[in-house]
N, CA, C and O atoms as a GROMACS GRO file, in nm:
protein
  540
    1MET      N    1  -3.240   1.225  -5.280
    1MET     CA    2  -3.242   1.250  -5.385
    1MET      C    3  -3.132   1.344  -5.471
    1MET      O    4  -3.142   1.460  -5.512
    2HIS      N    5  -3.030   1.252  -5.480
    2HIS     CA    6  -2.909   1.329  -5.595
    2HIS      C    7  -2.866   1.203  -5.643
    2HIS      O    8  -2.899   1.095  -5.595
    3ALA      N    9  -2.779   1.222  -5.755
    3ALA     CA   10  -2.694   1.202  -5.800
    3ALA      C   11  -2.524   1.224  -5.891
    3ALA      O   12  -2.487   1.316  -5.964
    4LEU      N   13  -2.452   1.099  -5.848
    4LEU     CA   14  -2.340   1.164  -5.892
    4LEU      C   15  -2.332   1.157  -6.074
    4LEU      O   16  -2.368   1.065  -6.147
    5ASN      N   17  -2.282   1.268  -6.104
    5ASN     CA   18  -2.240   1.282  -6.239
    5ASN      C   19  -2.125   1.195  -6.324
    5ASN      O   20  -2.101   1.080  -6.287
    6LYS      N   21  -2.090   1.224  -6.382
    6LYS     CA   22  -1.970   1.213  -6.451
    6LYS      C   23  -1.823   1.284  -6.411
    6LYS      O   24  -1.705   1.253  -6.428
    7LYS      N   25  -1.890   1.393  -6.351
    7LYS     CA   26  -1.716   1.474  -6.326
    7LYS      C   27  -1.720   1.459  -6.113
    7LYS      O   28  -1.653   1.506  -6.022
    8GLY      N   29  -1.833   1.370  -6.124
    8GLY     CA   30  -1.792   1.357  -5.958
    8GLY      C   31  -1.834   1.474  -5.871
    8GLY      O   32  -1.772   1.516  -5.773
    9VAL      N   33  -1.981   1.533  -5.932
    9VAL     CA   34  -2.032   1.660  -5.905
    9VAL      C   35  -2.192   1.604  -5.834
    9VAL      O   36  -2.288   1.581  -5.907
   10ILE      N   37  -2.197   1.588  -5.689
   10ILE     CA   38  -2.342   1.533  -5.661
   10ILE      C   39  -2.432   1.665  -5.732
   10ILE      O   40  -2.388   1.778  -5.755
   11VAL      N   41  -2.546   1.624  -5.754
   11VAL     CA   42  -2.664   1.732  -5.791
   11VAL      C   43  -2.737   1.646  -5.698
   11VAL      O   44  -2.736   1.525  -5.676
   12LEU      N   45  -2.819   1.775  -5.639
   12LEU     CA   46  -2.918   1.848  -5.536
   12LEU      C   47  -3.026   1.837  -5.575
   12LEU      O   48  -3.034   1.818  -5.696
   13LYS      N   49  -3.154   1.843  -5.499
   13LYS     CA   50  -3.254   1.889  -5.548
   13LYS      C   51  -3.246   2.027  -5.546
   13LYS      O   52  -3.301   2.092  -5.635
   14ARG      N   53  -3.163   2.102  -5.423
   14ARG     CA   54  -3.126   2.218  -5.370
   14ARG      C   55  -3.020   2.283  -5.433
   14ARG      O   56  -3.020   2.406  -5.425
   15GLY      N   57  -2.899   2.208  -5.516
   15GLY     CA   58  -2.839   2.226  -5.557
   15GLY      C   59  -2.699   2.138  -5.613
   15GLY      O   60  -2.692   2.020  -5.648
   16ILE      N   61  -2.610   2.225  -5.608
   16ILE     CA   62  -2.455   2.147  -5.655
   16ILE      C   63  -2.411   2.165  -5.579
   16ILE      O   64  -2.394   2.281  -5.541
   17VAL      N   65  -2.355   2.026  -5.490
   17VAL     CA   66  -2.199   1.990  -5.431
   17VAL      C   67  -2.112   1.905  -5.476
   17VAL      O   68  -2.122   1.787  -5.510
   18THR      N   69  -2.005   1.995  -5.469
   18THR     CA   70  -1.848   1.924  -5.565
   18THR      C   71  -1.829   1.869  -5.443
   18THR      O   72  -1.834   1.938  -5.341
   19ALA      N   73  -1.802   1.728  -5.441
   19ALA     CA   74  -1.707   1.616  -5.358
   19ALA      C   75  -1.558   1.594  -5.395
   19ALA      O   76  -1.524   1.503  -5.471
   20THR      N   77  -1.473   1.678  -5.340
   20THR     CA   78  -1.360   1.684  -5.408
   20THR      C   79  -1.248   1.592  -5.248
   20THR      O   80  -1.236   1.676  -5.158
   21ASP      N   81  -1.187   1.473  -5.215
   21ASP     CA   82  -1.131   1.415  -5.126
   21ASP      C   83  -1.175   1.444  -4.993
   21ASP      O   84  -1.092   1.462  -4.904
   22GLY      N   85  -1.375   1.454  -4.955
   22GLY     CA   86  -1.342   1.498  -4.873
   22GLY      C   87  -1.432   1.635  -4.847
   22GLY      O   88  -1.476   1.639  -4.732
   23LEU      N   89  -1.450   1.693  -4.890
   23LEU     CA   90  -1.482   1.842  -4.894
   23LEU      C   91  -1.588   1.859  -4.975
   23LEU      O   92  -1.571   1.861  -5.097
   24GLU      N   93  -1.692   1.872  -4.926
   24GLU     CA   94  -1.854   1.982  -5.038
   24GLU      C   95  -1.787   2.107  -4.989
   24GLU      O   96  -1.720   2.148  -4.895
   25ILE      N   97  -1.846   2.150  -5.114
   25ILE     CA   98  -1.906   2.292  -5.116
   25ILE      C   99  -2.028   2.307  -5.205
   25ILE      O  100  -2.047   2.272  -5.322
   26LEU      N  101  -2.119   2.380  -5.097
   26LEU     CA  102  -2.201   2.430  -5.115
   26LEU      C  103  -2.253   2.573  -5.151
   26LEU      O  104  -2.282   2.625  -5.043
   27VAL      N  105  -2.271   2.634  -5.222
   27VAL     CA  106  -2.298   2.782  -5.216
   27VAL      C  107  -2.446   2.834  -5.254
   27VAL      O  108  -2.532   2.780  -5.324
   28ASP      N  109  -2.447   2.942  -5.191
   28ASP     CA  110  -2.627   2.966  -5.124
   28ASP      C  111  -2.562   3.115  -5.208
   28ASP      O  112  -2.460   3.180  -5.184
   29HIS      N  113  -2.659   3.130  -5.304
   29HIS     CA  114  -2.646   3.279  -5.355
   29HIS      C  115  -2.789   3.395  -5.298
   29HIS      O  116  -2.907   3.379  -5.327
   30SER      N  117  -2.747   3.479  -5.235
   30SER     CA  118  -2.925   3.594  -5.199
   30SER      C  119  -2.886   3.716  -5.258
   30SER      O  120  -2.784   3.728  -5.326
   31GLU      N  121  -2.951   3.791  -5.236
   31GLU     CA  122  -2.956   3.885  -5.262
   31GLU      C  123  -2.870   3.945  -5.157
   31GLU      O  124  -2.824   4.057  -5.177
   32GLY      N  125  -2.848   3.891  -5.066
   32GLY     CA  126  -2.754   4.003  -4.934
   32GLY      C  127  -2.649   3.958  -4.958
   32GLY      O  128  -2.563   4.012  -4.888
   33GLY      N  129  -2.600   3.868  -5.035
   33GLY     CA  130  -2.482   3.817  -5.062
   33GLY      C  131  -2.439   3.642  -5.068
   33GLY      O  132  -2.528   3.558  -5.057
   34THR      N  133  -2.336   3.615  -5.082
   34THR     CA  134  -2.301   3.504  -5.112
   34THR      C  135  -2.262   3.431  -4.960
   34THR      O  136  -2.196   3.494  -4.877
   35LEU      N  137  -2.327   3.239  -4.924
   35LEU     CA  138  -2.248   3.166  -4.829
   35LEU      C  139  -2.201   3.069  -4.909
   35LEU      O  140  -2.267   3.026  -5.003
   36VAL      N  141  -2.108   3.035  -4.887
   36VAL     CA  142  -2.013   2.947  -4.919
   36VAL      C  143  -1.995   2.828  -4.801
   36VAL      O  144  -1.913   2.836  -4.710
   37ARG      N  145  -2.097   2.706  -4.823
   37ARG     CA  146  -2.072   2.612  -4.661
   37ARG      C  147  -1.958   2.526  -4.704
   37ARG      O  148  -1.928   2.525  -4.823
   38LEU      N  149  -1.895   2.455  -4.623
   38LEU     CA  150  -1.830   2.366  -4.634
   38LEU      C  151  -1.846   2.262  -4.572
   38LEU      O  152  -1.944   2.261  -4.498
   39GLN      N  153  -1.772   2.156  -4.577
   39GLN     CA  154  -1.812   2.028  -4.467
   39GLN      C  155  -1.714   1.945  -4.507
   39GLN      O  156  -1.710   1.928  -4.629
   40GLY      N  157  -1.626   1.881  -4.437
   40GLY     CA  158  -1.515   1.746  -4.505
   40GLY      C  159  -1.380   1.852  -4.470
   40GLY      O  160  -1.383   1.971  -4.437
   41ARG      N  161  -1.269   1.764  -4.489
   41ARG     CA  162  -1.151   1.839  -4.514
   41ARG      C  163  -1.104   1.948  -4.561
   41ARG      O  164  -1.176   1.946  -4.661
   42CYS      N  165  -1.047   2.039  -4.573
   42CYS     CA  166  -0.980   2.145  -4.671
   42CYS      C  167  -0.798   2.100  -4.670
   42CYS      O  168  -0.700   2.144  -4.611
   43ASN      N  169  -0.817   2.019  -4.742
   43ASN     CA  170  -0.644   2.014  -4.752
   43ASN      C  171  -0.581   2.073  -4.894
   43ASN      O  172  -0.627   2.159  -4.968
   44ILE      N  173  -0.440   1.983  -4.908
   44ILE     CA  174  -0.394   2.004  -5.042
   44ILE      C  175  -0.513   1.948  -5.162
   44ILE      O  176  -0.547   2.014  -5.261
   45ASP      N  177  -0.546   1.858  -5.139
   45ASP     CA  178  -0.617   1.742  -5.219
   45ASP      C  179  -0.693   1.846  -5.240
   45ASP      O  180  -0.642   1.903  -5.337
   46SER      N  181  -0.797   1.912  -5.201
   46SER     CA  182  -0.957   1.964  -5.189
   46SER      C  183  -0.889   2.115  -5.230
   46SER      O  184  -0.881   2.128  -5.352
   47SER      N  185  -0.859   2.181  -5.185
   47SER     CA  186  -0.832   2.331  -5.195
   47SER      C  187  -0.813   2.380  -5.324
   47SER      O  188  -0.886   2.472  -5.361
   48PRO      N  189  -0.716   2.330  -5.409
   48PRO     CA  190  -0.772   2.322  -5.514
   48PRO      C  191  -0.914   2.392  -5.624
   48PRO      O  192  -0.916   2.480  -5.710
   49ASP      N  193  -1.011   2.306  -5.570
   49ASP     CA  194  -1.146   2.336  -5.610
   49ASP      C  195  -1.209   2.451  -5.519
   49ASP      O  196  -1.285   2.531  -5.573
   50LEU      N  197  -1.178   2.461  -5.380
   50LEU     CA  198  -1.215   2.567  -5.298
   50LEU      C  199  -1.188   2.694  -5.373
   50LEU      O  200  -1.285   2.761  -5.408
   51ARG      N  201  -1.036   2.744  -5.408
   51ARG     CA  202  -0.997   2.833  -5.452
   51ARG      C  203  -1.082   2.843  -5.566
   51ARG      O  204  -1.158   2.940  -5.565
   52LYS      N  205  -1.090   2.732  -5.706
   52LYS     CA  206  -1.138   2.752  -5.808
   52LYS      C  207  -1.294   2.851  -5.804
   52LYS      O  208  -1.327   2.956  -5.859
   53ARG      N  209  -1.361   2.759  -5.714
   53ARG     CA  210  -1.510   2.813  -5.653
   53ARG      C  211  -1.510   2.940  -5.601
   53ARG      O  212  -1.611   3.009  -5.611
   54LEU      N  213  -1.387   2.991  -5.533
   54LEU     CA  214  -1.380   3.121  -5.463
   54LEU      C  215  -1.375   3.202  -5.515
   54LEU      O  216  -1.448   3.294  -5.477
   55LEU      N  217  -1.269   3.231  -5.660
   55LEU     CA  218  -1.221   3.271  -5.723
   55LEU      C  219  -1.373   3.296  -5.869
   55LEU      O  220  -1.359   3.400  -5.934
   56ASP      N  221  -1.455   3.238  -5.896
   56ASP     CA  222  -1.525   3.232  -5.961
   56ASP      C  223  -1.654   3.334  -5.904
   56ASP      O  224  -1.696   3.439  -5.952
   57ILE      N  225  -1.703   3.251  -5.769
   57ILE     CA  226  -1.722   3.393  -5.679
   57ILE      C  227  -1.755   3.551  -5.720
   57ILE      O  228  -1.840   3.629  -5.762
   58LEU      N  229  -1.589   3.534  -5.663
   58LEU     CA  230  -1.483   3.653  -5.653
   58LEU      C  231  -1.507   3.759  -5.789
   58LEU      O  232  -1.539   3.877  -5.806
   59ARG      N  233  -1.474   3.650  -5.865
   59ARG     CA  234  -1.494   3.743  -5.976
   59ARG      C  235  -1.615   3.795  -6.058
   59ARG      O  236  -1.632   3.905  -6.111
   60GLY      N  237  -1.700   3.680  -6.053
   60GLY     CA  238  -1.796   3.660  -6.164
   60GLY      C  239  -1.926   3.723  -6.071
   60GLY      O  240  -1.982   3.824  -6.112
   61GLN      N  241  -1.970   3.662  -5.951
   61GLN     CA  242  -2.085   3.731  -5.894
   61GLN      C  243  -2.095   3.832  -5.837
   61GLN      O  244  -2.026   3.863  -5.741
   62PRO      N  245  -2.178   3.895  -5.884
   62PRO     CA  246  -2.205   4.080  -5.825
   62PRO      C  247  -2.260   4.041  -5.714
   62PRO      O  248  -2.382   4.030  -5.715
   63THR      N  249  -2.177   4.005  -5.577
   63THR     CA  250  -2.208   4.043  -5.451
   63THR      C  251  -2.108   4.078  -5.345
   63THR      O  252  -1.990   4.048  -5.331
   64GLU      N  253  -2.190   4.151  -5.276
   64GLU     CA  254  -2.086   4.251  -5.159
   64GLU      C  255  -1.964   4.195  -5.103
   64GLU      O  256  -1.849   4.238  -5.090
   65ILE      N  257  -2.041   4.052  -5.063
   65ILE     CA  258  -2.045   3.975  -4.897
   65ILE      C  259  -1.988   3.837  -4.925
   65ILE      O  260  -2.045   3.756  -4.998
   66VAL      N  261  -1.894   3.819  -4.876
   66VAL     CA  262  -1.854   3.672  -4.928
   66VAL      C  263  -1.859   3.588  -4.790
   66VAL      O  264  -1.777   3.643  -4.718
   67VAL      N  265  -1.920   3.474  -4.717
   67VAL     CA  266  -1.927   3.403  -4.636
   67VAL      C  267  -1.900   3.312  -4.630
   67VAL      O  268  -1.977   3.232  -4.683
   68VAL      N  269  -1.767   3.252  -4.558
   68VAL     CA  270  -1.723   3.091  -4.592
   68VAL      C  271  -1.746   3.049  -4.435
   68VAL      O  272  -1.693   3.102  -4.338
   69ASP      N  273  -1.862   2.913  -4.436
   69ASP     CA  274  -1.940   2.882  -4.328
   69ASP      C  275  -1.835   2.737  -4.312
   69ASP      O  276  -1.846   2.626  -4.364
   70LEU      N  277  -1.727   2.794  -4.211
   70LEU     CA  278  -1.674   2.637  -4.179
   70LEU      C  279  -1.669   2.552  -4.085
   70LEU      O  280  -1.581   2.470  -4.057
   71ALA      N  281  -1.826   2.589  -4.006
   71ALA     CA  282  -1.882   2.481  -3.932
   71ALA      C  283  -1.871   2.372  -3.910
   71ALA      O  284  -1.843   2.328  -3.798
   72ASN      N  285  -1.897   2.288  -4.034
   72ASN     CA  286  -1.860   2.142  -4.067
   72ASN      C  287  -1.744   2.113  -4.110
   72ASN      O  288  -1.733   2.004  -4.166
   73VAL      N  289  -1.662   2.174  -4.101
   73VAL     CA  290  -1.457   2.150  -4.125
   73VAL      C  291  -1.434   2.106  -4.056
   73VAL      O  292  -1.426   2.170  -3.951
   74THR      N  293  -1.396   1.931  -4.052
   74THR     CA  294  -1.292   1.850  -3.977
   74THR      C  295  -1.164   1.878  -3.916
   74THR      O  296  -1.144   1.876  -3.795
   75TYR      N  297  -1.060   1.911  -4.025
   75TYR     CA  298  -0.990   1.944  -4.083
   75TYR      C  299  -0.904   2.037  -4.193
   75TYR      O  300  -0.886   2.017  -4.313
   76ILE      N  301  -0.868   2.117  -4.131
   76ILE     CA  302  -0.780   2.236  -4.246
   76ILE      C  303  -0.644   2.222  -4.232
   76ILE      O  304  -0.589   2.191  -4.126
   77ASP      N  305  -0.585   2.244  -4.344
   77ASP     CA  306  -0.416   2.283  -4.356
   77ASP      C  307  -0.348   2.375  -4.401
   77ASP      O  308  -0.392   2.486  -4.427
   78SER      N  309  -0.224   2.336  -4.416
   78SER     CA  310  -0.192   2.519  -4.457
   78SER      C  311  -0.203   2.553  -4.673
   78SER      O  312  -0.144   2.619  -4.759
   79SER      N  313  -0.264   2.500  -4.667
   79SER     CA  314  -0.290   2.513  -4.852
   79SER      C  315  -0.440   2.539  -4.822
   79SER      O  316  -0.471   2.647  -4.874
   80GLY      N  317  -0.555   2.476  -4.751
   80GLY     CA  318  -0.674   2.560  -4.685
   80GLY      C  319  -0.662   2.706  -4.664
   80GLY      O  320  -0.734   2.797  -4.706
   81ILE      N  321  -0.609   2.708  -4.627
   81ILE     CA  322  -0.556   2.827  -4.502
   81ILE      C  323  -0.532   2.933  -4.629
   81ILE      O  324  -0.582   3.042  -4.657
   82ALA      N  325  -0.444   2.860  -4.684
   82ALA     CA  326  -0.411   3.008  -4.747
   82ALA      C  327  -0.527   3.041  -4.905
   82ALA      O  328  -0.546   3.154  -4.951
   83THR      N  329  -0.574   2.941  -4.948
   83THR     CA  330  -0.670   2.928  -4.985
   83THR      C  331  -0.751   3.030  -4.937
   83THR      O  332  -0.746   3.137  -4.997
   84LEU      N  333  -0.805   3.022  -4.867
   84LEU     CA  334  -0.887   3.157  -4.778
   84LEU      C  335  -0.812   3.257  -4.773
   84LEU      O  336  -0.880   3.348  -4.820
   85ILE      N  337  -0.702   3.303  -4.741
   85ILE     CA  338  -0.604   3.452  -4.766
   85ILE      C  339  -0.646   3.438  -4.863
   85ILE      O  340  -0.760   3.479  -4.885
   86GLU      N  341  -0.606   3.404  -4.917
   86GLU     CA  342  -0.599   3.429  -5.115
   86GLU      C  343  -0.762   3.508  -5.122
   86GLU      O  344  -0.776   3.629  -5.139
   87GLY      N  345  -0.849   3.434  -5.110
   87GLY     CA  346  -1.014   3.528  -5.162
   87GLY      C  347  -1.021   3.608  -5.066
   87GLY      O  348  -1.108   3.693  -5.086
   88LEU      N  349  -0.960   3.620  -4.956
   88LEU     CA  350  -0.970   3.746  -4.867
   88LEU      C  351  -0.849   3.876  -4.944
   88LEU      O  352  -0.889   3.986  -4.906
   89LYS      N  353  -0.758   3.887  -5.010
   89LYS     CA  354  -0.687   3.965  -5.086
   89LYS      C  355  -0.762   3.966  -5.194
   89LYS      O  356  -0.786   4.083  -5.224
   90ILE      N  357  -0.835   3.855  -5.303
   90ILE     CA  358  -0.898   3.903  -5.406
   90ILE      C  359  -1.046   4.019  -5.385
   90ILE      O  360  -1.079   4.115  -5.455
   91ALA      N  361  -1.102   3.969  -5.278
   91ALA     CA  362  -1.215   4.029  -5.220
   91ALA      C  363  -1.178   4.175  -5.196
   91ALA      O  364  -1.236   4.255  -5.270
   92ARG      N  365  -1.102   4.219  -5.118
   92ARG     CA  366  -1.014   4.332  -5.092
   92ARG      C  367  -1.030   4.424  -5.204
   92ARG      O  368  -1.101   4.521  -5.232
   93ASN      N  369  -0.917   4.339  -5.270
   93ASN     CA  370  -0.931   4.420  -5.459
   93ASN      C  371  -1.021   4.412  -5.504
   93ASN      O  372  -1.034   4.508  -5.581
   94CYS      N  373  -1.116   4.340  -5.505
   94CYS     CA  374  -1.290   4.387  -5.549
   94CYS      C  375  -1.343   4.462  -5.464
   94CYS      O  376  -1.464   4.455  -5.487
   95GLN      N  377  -1.320   4.548  -5.355
   95GLN     CA  378  -1.386   4.627  -5.286
   95GLN      C  379  -1.497   4.541  -5.230
   95GLN      O  380  -1.607   4.596  -5.238
   96ARG      N  381  -1.497   4.401  -5.168
   96ARG     CA  382  -1.636   4.329  -5.161
   96ARG      C  383  -1.604   4.241  -5.005
   96ARG      O  384  -1.510   4.165  -5.028
   97LYS      N  385  -1.648   4.228  -4.865
   97LYS     CA  386  -1.575   4.170  -4.799
   97LYS      C  387  -1.626   4.006  -4.804
   97LYS      O  388  -1.707   3.945  -4.874
   98PHE      N  389  -1.553   3.976  -4.715
   98PHE     CA  390  -1.487   3.799  -4.735
   98PHE      C  391  -1.462   3.764  -4.570
   98PHE      O  392  -1.363   3.780  -4.498
   99CYS      N  393  -1.607   3.708  -4.541
   99CYS     CA  394  -1.572   3.703  -4.400
   99CYS      C  395  -1.579   3.531  -4.364
   99CYS      O  396  -1.642   3.459  -4.442
  100LEU      N  397  -1.518   3.477  -4.258
  100LEU     CA  398  -1.506   3.334  -4.178
  100LEU      C  399  -1.657   3.370  -4.065
  100LEU      O  400  -1.695   3.473  -4.008
  101GLN      N  401  -1.712   3.225  -4.071
  101GLN     CA  402  -1.794   3.188  -3.997
  101GLN      C  403  -1.769   3.048  -3.900
  101GLN      O  404  -1.695   2.963  -3.950
  102GLY      N  405  -1.804   3.031  -3.820
  102GLY     CA  406  -1.846   2.867  -3.728
  102GLY      C  407  -1.676   2.814  -3.702
  102GLY      O  408  -1.660   2.693  -3.683
  103LEU      N  409  -1.572   2.889  -3.703
  103LEU     CA  410  -1.515   2.846  -3.686
  103LEU      C  411  -1.453   2.763  -3.489
  103LEU      O  412  -1.358   2.834  -3.459
  104HIS      N  413  -1.470   2.685  -3.404
  104HIS     CA  414  -1.452   2.630  -3.326
  104HIS      C  415  -1.356   2.535  -3.324
  104HIS      O  416  -1.276   2.520  -3.417
  105GLY      N  417  -1.357   2.454  -3.203
  105GLY     CA  418  -1.263   2.369  -3.148
  105GLY      C  419  -1.095   2.448  -3.226
  105GLY      O  420  -1.058   2.564  -3.244
  106ARG      N  421  -1.023   2.291  -3.258
  106ARG     CA  422  -0.932   2.315  -3.307
  106ARG      C  423  -0.906   2.407  -3.440
  106ARG      O  424  -0.794   2.457  -3.453
  107LEU      N  425  -0.974   2.424  -3.507
  107LEU     CA  426  -0.967   2.532  -3.640
  107LEU      C  427  -0.972   2.649  -3.575
  107LEU      O  428  -0.901   2.736  -3.627
  108LEU      N  429  -1.039   2.685  -3.466
  108LEU     CA  430  -1.053   2.822  -3.439
  108LEU      C  431  -0.936   2.860  -3.341
  108LEU      O  432  -0.873   2.966  -3.339
  109HIS      N  433  -0.922   2.740  -3.252
  109HIS     CA  434  -0.734   2.737  -3.166
  109HIS      C  435  -0.639   2.760  -3.321
  109HIS      O  436  -0.593   2.871  -3.348
  110LEU      N  437  -0.627   2.692  -3.374
  110LEU     CA  438  -0.556   2.734  -3.488
  110LEU      C  439  -0.536   2.855  -3.537
  110LEU      O  440  -0.423   2.904  -3.547
  111PHE      N  441  -0.646   2.917  -3.574
  111PHE     CA  442  -0.636   3.055  -3.659
  111PHE      C  443  -0.616   3.139  -3.536
  111PHE      O  444  -0.506   3.192  -3.553
  112GLU      N  445  -0.670   3.183  -3.409
  112GLU     CA  446  -0.624   3.248  -3.335
  112GLU      C  447  -0.473   3.191  -3.317
  112GLU      O  448  -0.402   3.282  -3.360
  113VAL      N  449  -0.409   3.110  -3.283
  113VAL     CA  450  -0.263   3.111  -3.269
  113VAL      C  451  -0.144   3.122  -3.369
  113VAL      O  452  -0.022   3.141  -3.367
  114THR      N  453  -0.251   3.098  -3.462
  114THR     CA  454  -0.137   3.168  -3.643
  114THR      C  455  -0.128   3.291  -3.618
  114THR      O  456  -0.022   3.354  -3.619
  115GLY      N  457  -0.248   3.339  -3.593
  115GLY     CA  458  -0.282   3.527  -3.573
  115GLY      C  459  -0.340   3.500  -3.729
  115GLY      O  460  -0.313   3.594  -3.804
  116VAL      N  461  -0.416   3.387  -3.794
  116VAL     CA  462  -0.529   3.435  -3.910
  116VAL      C  463  -0.646   3.441  -3.910
  116VAL      O  464  -0.724   3.464  -4.002
  117SER      N  465  -0.668   3.413  -3.774
  117SER     CA  466  -0.842   3.494  -3.766
  117SER      C  467  -0.844   3.666  -3.727
  117SER      O  468  -0.942   3.731  -3.763
  118ALA      N  469  -0.744   3.726  -3.662
  118ALA     CA  470  -0.735   3.871  -3.696
  118ALA      C  471  -0.725   3.960  -3.845
  118ALA      O  472  -0.738   4.079  -3.874
  119LEU      N  473  -0.697   3.846  -3.916
  119LEU     CA  474  -0.696   3.884  -4.072
  119LEU      C  475  -0.883   3.899  -4.152
  119LEU      O  476  -0.915   3.988  -4.230
  120PHE      N  477  -0.953   3.813  -4.114
  120PHE     CA  478  -1.060   3.813  -4.142
  120PHE      C  479  -1.171   3.876  -4.050
  120PHE      O  480  -1.145   3.884  -3.930
  121GLU      N  481  -1.285   3.917  -4.093
  121GLU     CA  482  -1.386   3.921  -4.012
  121GLU      C  483  -1.471   3.834  -4.002
  121GLU      O  484  -1.524   3.795  -4.106
  122MET      N  485  -1.508   3.783  -3.885
  122MET     CA  486  -1.571   3.679  -3.868
  122MET      C  487  -1.765   3.740  -3.764
  122MET      O  488  -1.858   3.663  -3.739
  123SER      N  489  -1.763   3.825  -3.746
  123SER     CA  490  -1.882   3.851  -3.742
  123SER      C  491  -1.925   4.009  -3.788
  123SER      O  492  -1.847   4.104  -3.796
  124GLY      N  493  -2.108   4.011  -3.824
  124GLY     CA  494  -2.148   4.108  -3.833
  124GLY      C  495  -2.173   4.079  -3.966
  124GLY      O  496  -2.265   4.147  -4.012
  125CYS      N  497  -2.111   3.983  -4.062
  125CYS     CA  498  -2.127   3.934  -4.188
  125CYS      C  499  -2.227   3.835  -4.285
  125CYS      O  500  -2.193   3.780  -4.390
  126LYS      N  501  -2.337   3.831  -4.231
  126LYS     CA  502  -2.416   3.740  -4.285
  126LYS      C  503  -2.523   3.775  -4.398
  126LYS      O  504  -2.622   3.848  -4.393
  127PRO      N  505  -2.471   3.704  -4.492
  127PRO     CA  506  -2.570   3.743  -4.583
  127PRO      C  507  -2.747   3.728  -4.597
  127PRO      O  508  -2.798   3.662  -4.507
  128ASP      N  509  -2.807   3.764  -4.663
  128ASP     CA  510  -2.948   3.760  -4.659
  128ASP      C  511  -2.982   3.555  -4.612
  128ASP      O  512  -2.967   3.462  -4.691
  129ALA      N  513  -3.010   3.548  -4.525
  129ALA     CA  514  -3.052   3.456  -4.535
  129ALA      C  515  -3.179   3.349  -4.625
  129ALA      O  516  -3.178   3.227  -4.609
  130SER      N  517  -3.246   3.395  -4.685
  130SER     CA  518  -3.317   3.327  -4.770
  130SER      C  519  -3.299   3.372  -4.927
  130SER      O  520  -3.332   3.474  -4.988
  131PRO      N  521  -3.209   3.205  -4.979
  131PRO     CA  522  -3.102   3.178  -5.102
  131PRO      C  523  -3.210   3.207  -5.226
  131PRO      O  524  -3.312   3.138  -5.228
  132SER      N  525  -3.195   3.294  -5.313
  132SER     CA  526  -3.215   3.316  -5.434
  132SER      C  527  -3.218   3.226  -5.548
  132SER      O  528  -3.297   3.200  -5.639
  133LYS      N  529  -3.066   3.174  -5.500
  133LYS     CA  530  -3.022   3.099  -5.593
  133LYS      C  531  -2.899   3.010  -5.557
  133LYS      O  532  -2.800   3.069  -5.513
  134VAL      N  533  -2.896   2.870  -5.571
  134VAL     CA  534  -2.816   2.790  -5.532
  134VAL      C  535  -2.717   2.752  -5.666
  134VAL      O  536  -2.762   2.724  -5.777
  135SER      N  537  -2.537   2.760  -5.621
  135SER     CA  538  -2.522   2.671  -5.785
  135SER      C  539  -2.416   2.558  -5.665
  135SER      O  540  -2.362   2.457  -5.709
   0.00000   0.00000   0.00000
């Protein structure tokens, strides 16, 4: 049950998923934090939308923890990684936790060999599993 509106946003019964060049962004807000689930390719074409969503969350939502789930990301380039690092920097400036989860395979290897994985917390950062608001 979904429909595509004029802005290219897929409206679902459960929430809104932004579809941009193969990257879907689903955001679940709960009392325990915010979970940002990504699916698809995070590249130079899609990272500006991810950046905007992360900035909106970090600057607008009163949440202590933001967890970005990369389990369903099939590809990420340097612009996607830079976007995540920028989110981390803003979160730290706002005294919030910014964590990654779901890294595996080639993405995990990329984050490890470049040293980027050392910047992020990757365990013990789970927002409450029961979403109270989806956007």
